Residue, then its C-alpha position, 0 to 999 in steps of 0.5 A: m856778769s863780767v869780772l874786772p881784771p885786777i887793777d894796777g895800784a899805780l893806776l888808781p887815783a892818788d886819794v884811793r891809793q893812800a886810803p885804807r883797804a876798806d875804801r879801796e874795796r869801795y872804789q873797786a865796787a864803784l869801778g865794777f858798777e861803772r864797768q857794768l854801765v859802760g858795758e851796757l851802753t856799748k852793747q846798745l851802741t854795737a846793737t845799732a851799728g852796721a851789719p858787719l859789727r852786729e853779725g860778725p863772729y865776735a860781735h858778742l864780744l865787742g861791747d865788753a871789749m869796748a867797755d874794758a878799753v874805756l875803763a883802761g883809758g881811765g873810765i868816765g869818772l863815775a867810779h871816782t864820783i861814787y867813791e867820793a860820795g860814799 
């Protein structure tokens, strides 16, 4: 299981930044779920990629690196949707 790196508070959505600590922790949990989902999707993507990506020495790291990049770029919005539904 991957552990999310600490999130820069400035990168959190404004409504989450201003929320009580328990709400920020709930958002962090939702972000962890989004990370796991995106990680699984990117692993499946790399599994169907060409041989150089599938068989390279760092192929096992590619899915997680892609998932981290997606989240660093703002994610897919699932975490915030889960947060708002909570």
